[in-house]
N, CA, C and O of each residue as an XYZ file, in Angstrom:
880
protein
N     -18.265    201.134     11.460
C     -18.797    202.046     12.089
C     -19.531    202.397     13.254
O     -20.675    201.995     13.041
N     -19.479    202.947     14.398
C     -19.714    202.963     15.686
C     -21.439    202.272     15.494
O     -22.018    202.118     14.419
N     -21.849    202.024     16.537
C     -23.638    201.408     16.605
C     -24.302    202.581     16.710
O     -23.729    203.424     17.401
N     -25.421    202.912     16.195
C     -25.921    204.095     16.519
C     -27.414    203.481     17.427
O     -28.118    202.572     16.989
N     -27.591    203.988     18.349
C     -28.446    203.639     19.054
C     -29.683    204.479     19.667
O     -29.266    205.409     20.359
N     -30.946    204.412     19.608
C     -32.059    205.192     20.067
C     -32.470    204.355     21.583
O     -32.814    203.232     21.950
N     -32.215    205.555     22.095
C     -32.229    205.143     23.450
C     -33.843    205.710     24.456
O     -34.028    206.393     25.462
N     -34.836    204.866     23.356
C     -36.156    205.531     23.671
C     -37.168    203.946     23.108
O     -37.005    203.297     22.074
N     -37.870    203.784     23.884
C     -38.877    202.875     23.830
C     -40.431    203.022     22.559
O     -41.217    202.139     22.216
N     -40.378    204.246     22.216
C     -41.463    204.810     21.370
C     -41.088    204.138     20.466
O     -39.928    204.112     20.055
N     -42.014    203.501     20.032
C     -42.571    203.364     18.666
C     -43.289    204.157     17.510
O     -43.685    203.800     16.400
N     -43.313    205.425     18.207
C     -43.431    206.642     16.994
C     -42.169    207.097     17.039
O     -41.656    206.920     15.934
N     -41.268    207.707     17.958
C     -39.723    207.900     17.387
C     -39.342    206.583     16.545
O     -38.994    206.926     15.415
N     -39.307    205.563     16.675
C     -38.441    204.513     15.727
C     -38.883    204.649     14.467
O     -38.167    204.768     13.472
N     -40.726    204.622     14.518
C     -40.796    204.426     12.856
C     -40.594    205.672     12.588
O     -41.191    205.855     11.527
N     -39.820    207.217     13.106
C     -39.865    208.400     12.587
C     -38.660    208.571     12.050
O     -38.381    209.114     10.981
N     -37.561    207.808     13.282
C     -36.044    207.562     12.691
C     -35.724    206.616     11.438
O     -34.920    206.910     10.553
N     -36.568    205.287     11.505
C     -36.404    204.557     10.385
C     -36.851    205.309      8.889
O     -36.394    204.740      7.898
N     -37.595    206.384      8.665
C     -38.182    206.832      7.991
C     -36.521    207.683      6.875
O     -36.397    207.738      5.652
N     -35.449    208.246      8.103
C     -34.359    208.614      7.909
C     -33.268    207.615      6.870
O     -32.287    208.070      6.283
N     -33.764    206.055      6.826
C     -33.034    205.455      6.206
C     -31.709    204.958      7.232
O     -31.183    203.951      6.758
N     -31.313    205.236      8.003
C     -30.015    204.874      9.242
C     -30.349    203.962      9.450
O     -31.557    203.796      9.615
N     -29.483    202.938      9.546
C     -29.495    201.803     10.671
C     -28.649    202.071     12.163
O     -27.535    202.570     12.323
N     -29.480    201.619     13.033
C     -30.033    201.960     14.483
C     -30.852    200.493     15.434
O     -31.562    199.579     15.014
N     -30.453    200.754     16.550
C     -31.286    200.010     17.334
C     -31.783    200.617     18.643
O     -31.590    201.723     19.147
N     -32.511    199.508     19.057
C     -33.675    200.485     19.927
C     -32.463    199.519     21.826
O     -32.113    198.522     22.457
N     -32.466    201.115     21.638
C     -32.292    200.302     23.436
C     -32.374    201.478     24.589
O     -31.412    202.166     24.932
N     -33.896    201.588     25.195
C     -34.276    202.420     26.214
C     -33.228    202.146     27.051
O     -32.588    201.156     27.404
N     -33.258    204.098     27.397
C     -32.928    203.929     29.250
C     -34.079    204.674     30.354
O     -35.010    205.379     29.966
N     -33.880    204.451     31.342
C     -35.050    204.973     32.247
C     -34.356    205.872     32.976
O     -33.202    205.536     33.239
N     -34.729    206.932     33.383
C     -33.791    208.447     34.227
C     -34.855    209.020     34.759
O     -35.943    209.002     34.183
N     -34.669    209.573     35.876
C     -35.641    210.201     36.486
C     -36.549    211.722     35.863
O     -36.062    212.798     35.516
N     -37.422    211.463     35.884
C     -38.227    212.427     34.711
C     -38.898    213.469     35.715
O     -40.049    213.818     35.455
N     -38.432    213.854     36.548
C     -39.097    214.863     37.573
C     -38.659    216.409     37.435
O     -37.600    217.018     37.584
N     -39.961    216.751     37.083
C     -39.419    218.473     36.945
C     -38.546    219.534     38.184
O     -39.072    219.907     39.232
N     -37.700    219.738     37.924
C     -37.133    220.540     38.851
C     -38.526    221.808     39.644
O     -39.642    221.789     39.124
N     -38.289    222.674     40.717
C     -38.953    223.487     40.805
C     -38.943    224.531     39.990
O     -37.801    224.944     39.789
N     -40.048    225.299     39.270
C     -39.280    226.770     38.618
C     -39.461    226.589     37.091
O     -39.974    227.402     36.322
N     -38.900    225.261     36.766
C     -38.032    224.389     35.007
C     -38.992    225.092     34.069
O     -40.208    224.986     34.224
N     -38.512    225.729     33.206
C     -39.025    226.185     31.730
C     -39.849    224.918     31.362
O     -39.379    223.852     31.761
N     -40.825    224.889     30.771
C     -40.952    223.290     29.922
C     -39.701    223.087     28.750
O     -39.532    221.936     28.349
N     -38.850    224.141     28.212
C     -38.502    223.915     27.152
C     -36.907    223.220     27.883
O     -36.243    222.289     27.429
N     -36.616    224.114     29.223
C     -35.758    223.712     29.524
C     -35.652    222.443     30.255
O     -34.493    222.150     30.547
N     -36.924    221.275     30.779
C     -37.189    220.414     31.220
C     -37.229    219.667     29.788
O     -37.076    218.462     29.987
N     -37.340    219.883     28.767
C     -37.929    218.865     27.855
C     -36.119    218.322     27.418
O     -35.722    217.240     26.985
N     -35.357    219.586     27.756
C     -33.853    219.645     26.975
C     -32.608    218.990     27.942
O     -31.476    218.601     27.653
N     -33.413    219.060     29.322
C     -32.045    218.650     29.813
C     -32.710    217.411     29.940
O     -31.883    216.650     29.437
N     -33.576    216.783     30.254
C     -34.067    214.839     29.990
C     -33.406    214.172     28.855
O     -32.786    213.110     28.888
N     -33.647    215.021     27.741
C     -32.899    214.637     26.435
C     -31.372    214.419     26.746
O     -30.708    213.427     26.444
N     -31.083    215.190     27.201
C     -29.918    215.009     27.597
C     -28.475    214.167     28.616
O     -27.294    213.832     28.525
N     -30.007    214.177     29.838
C     -29.477    212.694     30.794
C     -30.132    211.530     30.472
O     -30.254    210.680     31.354
N     -30.704    211.274     29.055
C     -30.907    210.094     28.802
C     -29.502    209.924     27.760
O     -28.685    209.037     28.005
N     -29.353    210.684     26.807
C     -28.120    210.654     26.478
C     -27.346    210.246     26.573
O     -26.702    209.442     25.899
N     -27.127    211.083     28.147
C     -26.110    210.647     28.720
C     -25.473    209.370     29.361
O     -24.318    209.101     29.690
N     -26.610    208.709     29.415
C     -27.095    207.347     30.181
C     -26.811    206.109     29.183
O     -26.992    204.917     29.434
N     -26.158    206.875     27.590
C     -26.664    205.146     26.995
C     -25.590    204.357     27.359
O     -24.445    204.785     27.501
N     -25.983    203.071     27.532
C     -25.117    202.140     27.506
C     -23.845    201.452     27.034
O     -23.038    200.685     27.559
N     -23.982    202.049     25.786
C     -22.133    201.742     24.973
C     -21.437    202.456     24.743
O     -21.336    202.916     23.605
N     -20.750    202.791     25.656
C     -19.851    204.306     25.534
C     -18.781    204.590     24.271
O     -18.040    205.517     23.942
N     -19.096    203.372     23.797
C     -18.429    203.547     22.418
C     -19.267    203.689     21.192
O     -18.830    203.666     20.041
N     -20.859    203.878     21.647
C     -21.634    204.139     20.695
C     -22.732    205.833     19.963
O     -22.382    206.917     20.432
N     -23.354    205.834     19.411
C     -23.975    206.658     19.050
C     -25.172    207.076     19.835
O     -26.002    207.073     18.925
N     -25.515    207.262     20.394
C     -26.959    207.545     20.979
C     -28.121    208.593     20.443
O     -27.741    209.591     19.830
N     -29.270    208.418     20.626
C     -29.863    209.609     19.861
C     -31.317    209.210     21.508
O     -31.947    208.185     21.773
N     -31.280    210.635     22.212
C     -32.627    210.593     22.622
C     -32.956    211.587     22.592
O     -32.242    212.552     22.320
N     -34.794    211.629     23.016
C     -35.427    212.779     22.638
C     -36.701    212.643     24.331
O     -37.058    211.690     25.024
N     -36.996    214.140     24.359
C     -37.738    213.995     25.742
C     -38.979    215.110     25.054
O     -38.644    216.190     24.566
N     -40.313    214.684     25.107
C     -41.716    215.972     24.473
C     -42.199    216.086     25.929
O     -42.336    215.293     26.860
N     -42.465    217.820     25.677
C     -43.267    218.443     27.218
C     -43.982    219.219     26.409
O     -43.426    219.975     25.613
N     -46.077    219.070     26.573
C     -46.173    219.819     26.869
C     -47.190    220.691     27.511
O     -47.922    220.324     28.431
N     -47.188    221.882     26.959
C     -47.242    222.553     27.902
C     -48.162    223.969     27.652
O     -48.150    224.426     26.509
N     -48.812    224.541     28.505
C     -49.947    225.733     28.777
C     -49.972    226.149     29.577
O     -50.441    225.862     30.678
N     -49.227    227.298     29.010
C     -48.123    228.513     29.677
C     -47.169    227.535     30.694
O     -46.903    226.349     30.499
N     -46.891    228.076     31.425
C     -46.096    227.320     32.282
C     -46.630    225.879     32.848
O     -45.746    225.164     33.318
N     -47.823    225.417     32.861
C     -48.374    224.209     33.614
C     -48.146    223.239     32.564
O     -48.721    223.146     31.480
N     -46.686    222.123     33.333
C     -46.461    221.126     31.901
C     -47.689    219.561     32.405
O     -48.059    219.035     33.454
N     -47.919    219.363     30.949
C     -48.490    217.756     31.159
C     -47.495    216.536     30.664
O     -46.930    216.337     29.588
N     -47.513    216.044     31.495
C     -46.809    215.099     31.258
C     -47.454    213.902     30.971
O     -48.456    214.051     30.271
N     -46.989    211.886     31.542
C     -47.693    210.600     30.621
C     -48.376    211.197     31.730
O     -47.872    211.948     32.565
N     -49.838    210.711     31.660
C     -50.814    210.533     32.694
C     -50.448    209.486     33.575
O     -49.382    208.999     33.196
N     -50.892    208.935     34.599
C     -51.034    207.920     35.285
C     -51.748    207.033     34.783
O     -51.414    205.926     34.360
N     -53.277    207.771     34.848
C     -54.117    206.500     34.997
C     -55.288    207.479     33.990
O     -54.942    208.446     33.311
N     -56.587    206.997     34.093
C     -57.707    207.359     32.676
C     -58.186    208.612     33.431
O     -58.286    209.615     32.724
N     -58.461    208.728     34.560
C     -58.733    210.389     35.268
C     -57.711    211.612     35.220
O     -58.012    212.799     35.096
N     -56.256    210.986     35.364
C     -55.305    212.148     34.710
C     -55.182    212.463     33.459
O     -54.707    213.549     33.126
N     -55.531    211.691     32.719
C     -55.643    211.951     31.111
C     -57.076    212.431     30.254
O     -57.344    212.828     29.121
N     -57.954    212.079     31.777
C     -59.165    212.583     31.250
C     -59.227    214.148     31.898
O     -60.239    214.737     31.516
N     -58.553    214.774     32.600
C     -58.189    216.436     33.347
C     -57.331    216.982     32.147
O     -57.648    217.891     31.380
N     -55.987    216.113     32.148
C     -55.515    217.035     30.872
C     -56.022    217.104     29.662
O     -55.683    217.952     28.836
N     -56.980    216.098     29.448
C     -57.161    216.198     27.744
C     -58.876    217.801     27.929
O     -59.008    218.811     27.237
N     -59.625    217.394     28.891
C     -60.800    218.484     29.130
C     -59.687    219.957     29.391
O     -60.107    221.093     29.174
N     -58.552    219.742     29.779
C     -57.813    221.159     30.082
C     -57.303    222.080     28.688
O     -57.156    223.291     28.526
N     -57.063    220.582     27.538
C     -56.418    221.345     26.437
C     -57.674    221.506     25.701
O     -57.692    222.567     25.077
N     -58.828    220.726     25.562
C     -59.292    220.745     24.865
C     -59.862    222.204     23.982
O     -60.233    223.161     24.662
N     -59.894    222.280     22.722
C     -60.372    223.855     22.265
C     -58.893    225.123     22.642
O     -58.978    226.328     22.878
N     -58.208    224.632     22.600
C     -56.752    225.743     23.499
C     -55.784    225.703     22.385
O     -55.840    224.782     21.570
N     -54.981    226.554     22.301
C     -53.732    226.276     21.766
C     -52.575    226.180     23.160
O     -52.787    226.580     24.305
N     -51.770    225.755     22.814
C     -50.932    224.952     23.813
C     -49.250    224.779     23.255
O     -49.116    224.428     22.083
N     -48.226    224.978     23.931
C     -46.894    224.546     23.355
C     -46.544    223.464     23.249
O     -46.901    222.939     24.304
N     -45.776    222.310     22.311
C     -45.201    221.156     22.883
C     -43.992    221.323     22.182
O     -44.001    221.812     21.052
N     -43.108    221.020     22.651
C     -41.698    220.881     22.822
C     -40.823    219.574     22.788
O     -40.567    218.932     23.807
N     -40.554    219.364     22.011
C     -39.495    218.165     21.783
C     -37.877    218.878     21.940
O     -37.429    219.887     21.397
N     -37.295    218.022     22.801
C     -35.447    217.658     22.772
C     -34.947    216.931     22.537
O     -34.900    215.931     23.252
N     -34.134    217.069     21.112
C     -33.429    216.031     20.674
C     -31.978    215.987     21.463
O     -31.784    217.031     22.086
N     -30.976    215.073     21.572
C     -29.722    215.161     22.511
C     -28.851    213.689     21.164
O     -29.249    212.578     20.816
N     -28.073    214.197     20.944
C     -26.986    212.872     20.444
C     -25.642    212.999     20.854
O     -24.917    213.986     20.967
N     -25.476    211.899     21.036
C     -24.270    211.773     22.061
C     -23.104    210.658     21.214
O     -23.176    209.463     20.929
N     -22.133    211.622     21.015
C     -20.826    211.108     20.175
C     -20.148    210.239     21.083
O     -20.089    210.436     22.297
N     -19.523    209.060     20.345
C     -18.799    207.706     21.156
C     -17.590    208.700     22.446
O     -17.180    208.171     23.479
N     -17.303    209.888     22.100
C     -16.810    210.364     22.639
C     -17.075    210.879     23.771
O     -16.219    211.199     24.596
N     -18.471    211.022     23.929
C     -18.929    211.256     25.227
C     -19.540    212.423     25.233
O     -20.257    212.730     26.185
N     -19.318    213.401     23.984
C     -19.941    214.805     23.754
C     -21.087    215.096     23.560
O     -21.352    214.367     22.604
N     -22.010    215.669     23.791
C     -23.377    216.109     23.853
C     -23.716    217.421     22.999
O     -23.144    218.481     23.257
N     -24.745    217.308     21.887
C     -25.162    218.054     21.545
C     -27.049    218.209     21.918
O     -27.518    217.224     22.488
N     -27.684    218.954     21.721
C     -28.718    219.180     21.844
C     -29.477    220.407     21.634
O     -28.924    221.376     22.154
N     -31.019    220.779     20.790
C     -31.433    221.658     20.858
C     -32.851    221.186     21.125
O     -33.001    220.001     21.423
N     -34.070    222.110     21.039
C     -35.034    221.906     21.082
C     -36.127    222.654     20.570
O     -36.157    223.876     20.716
N     -37.337    221.822     19.783
C     -38.064    221.983     18.452
C     -39.195    222.419     19.390
O     -39.410    221.937     20.502
N     -39.870    223.374     18.808
C     -41.185    224.216     19.536
C     -42.309    224.478     18.225
O     -42.128    225.326     17.351
N     -43.773    223.342     18.317
C     -44.827    223.608     17.569
C     -45.974    223.795     18.599
O     -46.297    223.106     19.566
N     -46.632    225.264     17.947
C     -48.305    225.439     18.953
C     -49.353    224.056     18.296
O     -49.522    223.404     17.265
N     -49.687    224.137     19.214
C     -51.138    222.904     18.533
C     -52.437    223.878     19.630
O     -52.522    224.573     20.642
N     -53.355    223.196     18.362
C     -54.730    223.504     19.556
C     -55.562    222.157     18.894
O     -55.512    221.740     17.737
N     -56.482    221.539     20.264
C     -56.923    220.305     20.198
C     -58.491    220.868     19.646
O     -58.709    222.064     19.836
N     -59.440    220.149     19.057
C     -60.506    220.118     18.307
C     -61.047    220.379     19.683
O     -60.537    220.112     20.771
N     -62.468    221.100     19.331
C     -63.520    220.874     20.502
C     -63.883    218.819     20.291
O     -64.242    218.534     19.149
N     -63.799    217.730     21.182
C     -64.600    216.740     20.525
C     -65.113    216.190     22.086
O     -64.424    216.218     23.105
N     -66.704    215.621     21.948
C     -67.154    215.475     22.759
C     -66.663    214.639     24.519
O     -65.480    214.345     24.692
N     -67.355    214.451     25.265
C     -66.893    213.778     26.461
C     -67.131    211.742     25.477
O     -66.388    210.760     25.474
N     -68.101    211.927     25.022
C     -68.304    210.598     24.434
C     -67.360    210.293     23.895
O     -67.095    209.114     24.129
N     -66.476    210.900     23.074
C     -65.439    210.694     22.009
C     -63.756    210.258     23.210
O     -62.960    209.319     23.224
N     -63.923    211.620     24.087
C     -63.247    211.233     24.885
C     -63.129    209.902     25.643
O     -62.082    209.288     25.847
N     -64.499    209.514     26.070
C     -64.687    208.330     26.811
C     -64.072    206.947     26.000
O     -63.251    206.118     26.395
N     -64.693    207.031     24.914
C     -64.203    206.044     23.758
C     -62.296    206.580     23.604
O     -61.502    205.807     23.068
N     -62.036    207.362     23.918
C     -60.338    208.086     23.530
C     -59.902    207.199     24.446
O     -59.176    206.280     24.066
N     -60.344    207.343     26.093
C     -59.693    207.127     27.138
C     -59.332    205.152     26.998
O     -58.207    204.655     27.048
N     -60.842    204.272     26.798
C     -61.422    202.963     26.426
C     -59.821    202.368     25.873
O     -59.264    201.313     26.176
N     -59.494    203.134     25.243
C     -58.921    202.761     24.152
C     -57.426    202.721     24.507
O     -56.567    202.681     23.627
N     -57.141    202.733     25.802
C     -55.722    203.120     26.268
C     -54.475    203.809     25.913
O     -53.341    203.759     26.388
N     -55.180    204.686     24.622
C     -53.870    205.103     23.979
C     -53.400    205.920     24.030
O     -52.536    206.065     23.165
N     -53.605    207.180     25.152
C     -53.069    208.446     25.951
C     -51.938    207.935     27.016
O     -50.982    208.707     26.949
N     -51.708    206.847     28.023
C     -51.124    206.749     28.963
C     -50.100    207.050     28.879
O     -49.691    207.678     29.856
N     -49.076    206.810     27.720
C     -47.598    206.646     27.629
C     -47.328    207.731     25.919
O     -46.780    207.465     24.850
N     -48.041    208.957     26.453
C     -47.861    210.848     25.301
C     -47.856    211.309     26.309
O     -48.336    210.886     27.360
N     -47.227    212.367     26.058
C     -47.363    212.980     27.658
C     -48.737    214.677     26.533
O     -48.968    215.087     25.395
N     -49.160    214.954     28.077
C     -50.162    215.654     27.156
C     -51.920    214.703     27.161
O     -53.098    215.044     27.262
N     -51.269    213.590     27.013
C     -51.891    212.593     27.108
C     -53.053    212.471     26.018
O     -54.246    212.384     26.305
N     -52.266    212.481     24.086
C     -52.684    212.530     23.211
C     -51.942    212.005     22.555
O     -50.815    211.719     22.959
N     -52.427    211.696     21.201
C     -51.650    210.816     20.035
C     -51.667    212.416     19.085
O     -52.390    213.241     19.644
N     -51.033    212.916     17.849
C     -51.463    213.718     16.969
C     -52.229    212.861     16.028
O     -53.374    213.175     15.703
N     -51.534    211.584     15.488
C     -51.950    210.670     14.593
C     -52.736    209.639     15.189
O     -52.747    208.630     14.484
N     -53.425    209.536     16.288
C     -54.346    208.715     15.968
C     -55.897    209.095     15.504
O     -56.648    210.049     15.707
N     -55.983    207.789     14.742
C     -56.850    208.098     13.131
C     -58.554    208.324     14.266
O     -59.439    209.151     14.048
N     -58.525    207.524     15.151
C     -59.858    207.406     15.639
C     -59.685    208.336     16.571
O     -60.858    208.345     16.944
N     -59.243    209.016     17.155
C     -59.701    209.905     18.056
C     -59.722    211.621     17.486
O     -60.472    212.591     17.597
N     -58.463    211.308     16.854
C     -57.900    212.919     15.527
C     -58.194    213.682     16.431
O     -59.365    214.049     16.338
N     -57.390    214.307     17.705
C     -57.581    215.312     18.461
C     -57.225    216.635     18.082
O     -57.582    217.540     18.836
N     -56.295    217.040     16.580
C     -55.562    218.023     16.887
C     -56.445    219.355     15.751
O     -56.809    218.975     14.638
N     -56.644    220.494     16.080
C     -57.254    221.064     14.788
C     -56.246    221.685     14.126
O     -56.230    221.553     12.903
N     -55.483    222.268     14.600
C     -54.093    222.931     13.857
C     -53.054    222.640     14.893
O     -53.028    222.276     16.068
N     -51.974    223.044     13.684
C     -50.230    223.045     14.408
C     -49.684    223.818     13.429
O     -49.815    223.758     12.206
N     -49.037    224.574     14.142
C     -47.881    225.901     13.848
C     -46.801    225.344     14.081
O     -46.458    225.352     15.263
N     -45.899    224.680     13.100
C     -44.783    223.824     13.172
C     -44.983    222.579     12.589
O     -45.709    222.348     11.622
N     -44.101    221.542     13.409
C     -43.463    220.914     12.398
C     -44.117    219.175     12.914
O     -43.637    218.391     13.732
N     -45.253    219.060     12.124
C     -46.050    217.638     12.971
C     -45.016    216.717     13.732
O     -45.316    216.210     14.812
N     -43.531    216.476     13.008
C     -43.017    215.415     14.014
C     -42.344    215.716     15.120
O     -41.702    214.887     15.764
N     -42.480    217.232     15.479
C     -41.943    217.753     16.480
C     -43.105    216.888     17.801
O     -42.808    216.043     18.645
N     -44.784    217.709     17.415
C     -45.523    216.886     18.325
C     -45.677    215.356     18.254
O     -45.890    214.908     19.380
N     -45.637    214.318     17.212
C     -45.120    213.103     17.345
C     -44.216    212.186     19.075
O     -44.362    211.333     19.950
N     -43.124    213.474     18.403
C     -41.966    213.068     19.401
C     -40.160    213.019     18.828
O     -39.255    212.653     19.578
N     -39.988    213.370     17.694
C     -39.306    213.389     17.398
C     -38.504    213.731     15.882
O     -38.149    212.986     14.969
N     -38.373    215.666     16.143
C     -38.010    216.379     15.211
C     -37.520    215.717     13.893
O     -36.393    216.149     14.138
N     -37.420    215.339     13.217
C     -36.434    215.093     12.715
C     -35.427    215.792     11.510
O     -34.363    215.428     11.010
N     -35.910    216.441     11.399
C     -34.935    217.996     10.346
C     -34.162    218.082     11.699
O     -32.987    217.717     11.744
N     -34.892    218.625     12.952
C     -33.211    218.888     13.705
C     -32.456    217.526     14.241
O     -31.405    218.003     14.668
N     -32.388    216.167     14.455
C     -31.964    215.458     14.554
C     -30.741    215.231     13.309
O     -29.568    214.866     13.398
N     -31.515    215.589     12.233
C     -30.535    215.412     10.913
C     -29.046    216.479     11.402
O     -27.830    216.307     11.485
N     -30.079    217.678     11.650
C     -28.730    219.142     12.376
C     -27.955    218.336     13.017
O     -26.883    218.048     12.484
N     -28.204    217.917     13.971
C     -27.260    217.895     15.042
C     -26.416    216.594     15.094
O     -25.439    216.414     15.821
N     -26.977    215.664     14.156
C     -25.913    214.280     13.646
C     -24.592    214.824     13.048
O     -23.437    214.568     13.388
N     -25.137    215.784     11.899
C     -24.267    216.297     11.091
C     -23.533    217.170     11.539
O     -22.369    217.249     11.148
N     -23.998    217.946     12.377
C     -23.401    218.581     13.681
C     -22.326    217.840     14.105
O     -21.216    218.242     13.757
N     -22.404    216.799     14.812
C     -21.676    215.639     15.840
C     -20.668    215.339     14.528
O     -19.507    215.368     14.937
N     -20.731    215.041     12.984
C     -19.878    214.527     12.538
C     -20.047    212.748     12.368
O     -19.228    211.847     12.188
N     -21.494    212.788     12.522
C     -22.093    211.646     12.534
C     -21.806    210.561     11.094
O     -22.576    210.751     10.152
N     -20.861    209.588     10.947
C     -20.323    209.032      9.747
C     -21.996    208.590      8.760
O     -22.100    208.833      7.558
N     -22.853    208.094      9.390
C     -23.461    207.226      8.340
C     -24.478    208.342      7.839
O     -25.533    207.761      7.586
N     -24.566    209.336      7.659
C     -25.134    210.394      6.939
C     -25.001    210.343      5.116
O     -25.820    210.472      4.207
N     -23.612    210.103      5.176
C     -23.294    210.058      3.650
C     -24.156    208.914      2.824
O     -24.587    209.074      1.682
N     -24.301    207.873      3.535
C     -25.059    206.842      2.820
C     -26.781    207.387      2.844
O     -27.371    206.691      2.017
N     -27.501    208.119      3.332
C     -28.549    208.161      3.735
C     -28.811    209.377      3.240
O     -30.022    209.590      3.291
N     -28.164    210.326      2.751
C     -28.072    211.768      2.506
C     -29.534    211.684      1.441
O     -30.259    212.575      1.884
N     -30.065    211.189      0.571
C     -31.456    211.638     -0.102
C     -32.734    211.571      0.709
O     -33.776    211.912      0.149
N     -32.765    211.139      2.055
C     -33.735    210.898      2.801
C     -33.631    212.522      3.824
O     -34.423    212.627      4.760
N     -32.501    213.835      3.510
C     -32.346    214.838      4.816
C     -33.480    215.088      4.982
O     -33.774    215.207      3.793
N     -34.237    215.240      5.412
C     -35.577    215.695      5.955
C     -35.306    217.465      5.557
O     -34.181    217.955      5.658
N     -36.362    218.177      5.162
C     -36.544    219.157      4.572
C     -37.264    220.247      6.334
O     -38.325    220.050      6.926
N     -35.934    221.516      6.728
C     -36.872    221.796      7.772
C     -37.450    223.229      7.543
O     -36.830    224.291      7.607
N     -38.790    223.027      7.258
C     -40.050    224.353      7.328
C     -39.834    225.698      7.829
O     -39.149    225.767      8.849
N     -40.269    226.778      7.334
C     -39.699    228.238      8.061
C     -41.147    227.542      9.438
O     -40.936    228.097     10.516
N     -42.079    226.802      9.498
C     -43.111    227.154     10.358
C     -42.228    225.981     11.745
O     -42.415    226.118     12.954
N     -41.611    225.265     11.312
C     -41.325    224.522     12.746
C     -39.835    224.999     13.246
O     -39.089    224.423     14.038
N     -39.630    226.256     12.523
C     -38.129    226.981     13.112
C     -38.381    227.441     14.365
O     -39.279    228.165     14.794
N     -36.759    226.516     15.280
C     -37.195    227.300     16.579
C     -37.201    228.569     16.989
O     -36.263    229.132     16.424
N     -37.903    229.469     17.835
C     -38.293    230.682     17.832
C     -37.279    231.333     18.670
O     -36.478    230.684     19.342
N     -37.307    232.415     18.636
C     -35.816    233.138     19.608
C     -36.017    232.705     20.926
O     -37.075    232.367     21.457
N     -34.587    232.766     21.518
C     -34.675    232.309     22.812
C     -34.283    231.201     23.427
O     -33.891    231.102     24.590
N     -34.476    229.767     22.045
C     -34.783    228.594     22.413
C     -32.964    228.078     22.261
O     -32.085    228.871     21.922
N     -32.744    226.785     22.557
C     -31.085    226.449     22.496
C     -30.982    225.843     20.791
O     -31.615    224.961     20.212
N     -29.997    226.670     20.386
C     -29.480    226.144     19.264
C     -28.617    224.876     19.672
O     -28.412    224.579     20.849
N     -28.105    224.120     18.534
C     -27.027    223.067     18.801
C     -25.908    223.344     19.423
O     -25.354    224.303     18.885
N     -25.261    222.877     20.429
C     -23.982    223.214     20.824
C     -23.677    221.615     21.407
O     -24.353    220.586     21.392
N     -22.171    221.988     21.976
C     -21.272    220.691     22.488
C     -20.792    221.256     23.254
O     -19.913    220.630     23.846
N     -21.009    222.565     23.670
C     -20.154    222.762     24.834
C     -20.405    222.859     26.346
O     -19.847    223.666     27.089
N     -21.398    221.855     26.745
C     -21.828    221.735     27.181
C     -21.331    220.210     28.358
O     -20.472    219.967     27.511
N     -21.196    219.489     29.048
C     -20.764    218.558     30.185
C     -21.354    217.481     29.724
O     -22.520    217.858     29.608
N     -21.322    216.644     29.465
C     -22.154    215.354     29.503
C     -23.137    215.387     30.638
O     -22.749    215.650     31.776
N     -24.606    215.089     30.325
C     -25.424    215.004     31.365
C     -25.707    215.679     32.050
O     -26.125    215.221     33.113
N     -25.653    217.359     31.856
C     -25.927    218.681     32.410
C     -25.961    219.478     31.650
O     -25.617    219.409     30.470
N     -26.498    220.588     32.382
C     -26.727    222.102     31.797
C     -25.130    222.549     32.197
O     -24.728    223.687     31.955
């Protein structure tokens, strides 16, 4: 069987993928993640996931890539560069509903790509400035879109989620399973008892991209 590569250094994505019982290797790739002018958040997430998948270093391997974008309307929040930027993001999002889009792309050994986007709605709680300062001092916000981790036990930033929690963490496992199955990944049979359920609340809203393989690798 071909190698299955997780093309991300994220420990959160690695942990979620491990829950599926699939044998894989971690092999991060780096691409330019600069948004294009006027690019909608969901389209940005899917484009970056596809570009990461297309950059798979082993042309004979299966590759899994993902990208998460946090958005308030059309305003995109990436990974904060420093504490000041993280504080500004979290102060803007505090107490407000916003959108989290996580795109997943699967690359077959023949180079074909399948990708899709999952969407969750999130409301942050009304945390205090002292709580925010302590969270910033922990260093946790700096590798996360929007500057927060839903699963952080100390800060606990999220008040409500409509959609899949693992989409907010960074890898919607039910969507990934669907894409792997559609792409014909042979390793699913051995892990069939771990197939995740896709809840109604995490279903992609109308207008988002369904799984597909009719695009050329690396772009729309």
